[in-house]
C-alpha positions in Angstrom: 0.0 0.0 0.0 2.9 2.5 0.7 3.9 2.1 -3.0 0.4 3.3 -4.3 0.9 6.5 -2.2 4.5 7.3 -3.5 4.3 10.0 -6.3 0.6 10.5 -6.0 -0.2 13.9 -6.8 2.0 16.9 -8.3 4.8 19.4 -7.1 8.0 19.2 -5.7 6.9 16.9 -3.2 3.7 15.1 -4.2 0.8 14.9 -1.8 0.8 11.2 -1.4 4.5 11.4 -0.4 3.8 14.3 2.2 0.9 12.1 3.6 3.2 9.4 4.3 5.9 11.5 6.0 3.0 12.7 8.4 1.6 9.3 9.0 5.1 7.8 9.6 6.1 10.8 11.8 3.7 9.5 14.5 3.4 5.8 13.8 7.2 5.2 14.1 7.5 6.9 17.5 9.7 5.1 19.8 7.4 2.7 21.8 4.5 3.0 19.3 2.9 -0.1 18.7 2.9 0.6 15.1 6.7 1.1 15.0 6.6 -2.8 14.1 5.3 -1.5 10.6 8.8 0.1 10.0 10.2 -2.7 7.8 6.9 -2.3 5.7 7.2 1.5 5.2 11.1 1.0 4.3 10.6 -1.8 1.7 7.7 0.2 -0.1 9.7 3.5 0.0 12.9 1.6 -1.4 10.9 -0.2 -4.1 8.9 2.9 -5.1 11.1 6.0 -4.7 11.7 6.2 -8.5 7.9 6.8 -8.9 8.4 10.4 -7.3 10.5 13.5 -7.5 14.2 13.4 -6.2 13.4 15.8 -3.6 10.5 13.8 -2.3 12.5 10.4 -2.5 15.2 12.0 -0.2 12.3 13.4 2.3 10.7 9.9 2.5 14.0 8.3 3.0 14.7 10.7 5.7 11.2 10.5 7.3 11.3 6.4 7.4 14.9 6.9 9.2 13.1 9.1 11.6 14.3 12.6 10.5 12.0 15.4 10.3 11.8 19.1 10.1 12.3 21.0 13.5 8.5 22.2 13.4 7.3 18.8 12.7 9.2 17.3 15.7 7.9 20.1 17.8 4.3 19.1 17.0 5.1 15.5 17.7 6.5 16.4 21.1 3.4 18.2 21.9 0.9 15.5 20.6 2.9 12.9 22.2 3.0 14.6 25.7 -0.7 15.5 25.1 -0.5 18.8 27.3 -3.9 20.1 26.2 -3.4 23.3 28.1 -0.5 24.3 25.9 -1.3 27.1 23.2 1.7 25.9 21.3 -0.3 23.2 19.3 -2.0 26.1 17.2 1.2 27.9 16.3 2.9 24.7 15.4 0.1 23.6 13.1 0.3 27.0 11.6 4.1 26.6 10.9 3.4 23.3 9.4 0.6 24.5 7.1 3.1 27.1 6.0 5.2 24.5 4.2 5.0 24.6 0.7 2.0 25.0 -1.4 -0.1 22.2 0.2 2.8 19.9 1.8 2.0 21.0 5.3 -1.5 20.0 5.2 -0.9 16.7 3.5 1.6 15.9 6.3 -0.9 17.1 8.7 -3.7 14.7 7.2 -1.0 11.9 7.6 -0.4 12.9 11.3 -4.3 13.0 11.8 -4.7 9.4 10.4 -1.9 8.2 12.7 -3.5 9.8 15.6 -6.7 7.8 14.8 -4.8 4.7 14.3 -2.8 5.3 17.7 -6.4 5.2 19.3 -6.7 1.9 17.8 -3.5 0.5 19.1 -3.6 2.2 22.5 -2.3 5.5 22.9 -0.8 5.0 26.5 1.9 2.9 24.9 3.5 6.0 23.0 6.8 7.7 24.1 
């Protein structure tokens, strides 16, 4: 399924790739029950990276190795610690929305879906 997302859309980093970055960013957190999917993501990216742009292939490779933009890391920290009284999530969301033409919103959609999956897997295990 990872292969079907890679290269989907237009732009320097297609929407499907940005979505995968957001999805992996949360699902591959240390101690997340879904981190066992890491080989699945890695294999899908390795086999399909020719289907996307060079910039996006590099971004996907970095993401599967848990290397992200600083503003994405900050949002992940806020979400993982679940401090609902903190006003920072809104400013972090805006910083991510400002990435590219639609890249930020596509990443946030991936994170949103990862959060839904996290509820299914059991969020108490996420570190």
